C-alpha positions, 0 to 999 in steps of 0.5 A: 614396611606397611603402606600408608592409606589415606584417611576416610572417615566412617561418620562426622564425629570427632573425639577431641583429646589433649594428646594432640594439639589444635593444628592436628584437630584443625587438620582433621576437621578440615578432612572431615568436612571434604566428606561430610555437611556437618561435623561434630567436635566431642570433648571431655574435660581438659579437652573442652579447650581445644575443641572450642579452639578449633571451632572458632578457627574454623568460623573465623576462616570461613570453614564452617559455621557453628550450629549447636553447642551442647554442654553435659556433665556424665558420670564415667565408670572407674576401675579399681586402681585408676587415679581419683580415689585415694584408696584405689576402689572403684566408682563413679566420677563426673566429667563435663562433655561438650559437643559442638556441631559445625556446618560446612560453609557454602564456600568451603570447597574454594576456601580449601582449594586456595589454602593448604590442609 
């Protein structure tokens, strides 16, 4: 059985998806905030609601403050046979991308020591 290694993030970007719930991304955000002064929550499509809940919770509990919010429409390449085109052809489709930049609060380490991750 492989030995488990502690998570050591290499950059400050968290790609939020719908495969995990809000609690998971709250946990991950707090781990990232231990290492980085700022983190970026990136979300596409349906994951935007999870990302906004995570950022709101981080602000409400005083772990971080929202520094910047960016919303953009991006074109994504679609391969043949993927969902979206009824005839199975390839093409572009547009998706909404939300980026929220969170800055670690000055009291982060005292608050995190009093509460579990």
